N, C-alpha and C positions, 0 to 999 in steps of 0.2 A: 504494500500500500504506500502511495506517495505521501511524503510529509510536507506540510505547509506551515510557514510562520505567518500569523496574522498580527500585524503591528499595532492595530487599534481595536478597541471593543466594538463589536457589531451588535445588531439586533439579536436577541436571544434565538429567534427562529432561524436566522442566518447561521449563527454559530452551531446550532443543533444540526442543521442540514449539512454544513461543511464537515462536521464531525462524523457523519454517516458516510461521506464520500472519501475522506482522506484522514490520515493521522495528522491532527491539527494541534499546533501550539498557539493557544489563544492568549490574548492580552487582557485578562479579566479585570485588571486594575486600571486599564485605559491609560497607562503611563506612556509618555512620549519617549521612545527609546533613543538613547545616544547612538551615534554611529558605531561605537565599539560594542555596545550591547546588541545592536541589530546584527552585527557580524557574528558575535558569539552565539546568539540564540538561533541563527540560521545555519550554523555550521553543519548540522545533520539533516538539513531540509532540501527538498527538491525545488521548492518554490517559495516565493514571498508575496503575500498580499499586503502591499504598503498603502499608506494614505498620503495625501498632499503635504502633510507636515513632516514626512520623512525625507530628509535630504540624502538621496542616494547618489552621491557624486562619484567621480572617478576613483578617488582614494578608497572610498567604501567598496565600490564594485571590485577593485583590484584585490581587496582583502577577503572577498566572499569565498566560501568553499567552492571547489570545483563541482560539487554536487548540485549547487543552485543552477537551474536551467531556465527559470522563468521568474520574472517580476511582473506582477499585475498590480497596477495602481488603482486604488478605489477612489477614482476621481474622473472628471471629464477628460483631462489630458494627462501628460506625464512630464511637465516642465521641471519637476523636482528630481528627475532621474537623468543621469548622463547616458543618453542613448548610444552615443558613439563608443563610450567605454564598455557598455554592456555588449554591444555588437562585437567588439574586439575580443571579448571573453566568451562569445557565443551564447549569451544569455538573451532570451526572447523578452521583449518588453511590450506590454499591452496595458489596456486600461479596462476597468470594470465600472462604468458610470452608474 
């Protein structure tokens, strides 16, 4: 089963649905993760569901585990993610508005 880090608290129904589909690391306290904590928590994850408040810049992307293959931003766009750095590391970036 794929493992996903969710960086912010979601609606309970969404968290429950995700938990049925994947092995999910939820942010139940809704804390805004530092870049170091995001890197640490995602080290064994296949994907990250980020939010607009997560600054996933080149330095962060370069420190992500090789296991991370996708970052989906829970927002209309993905201006907070360095798309070029992700592409260089072969990480797919998408959004989930």
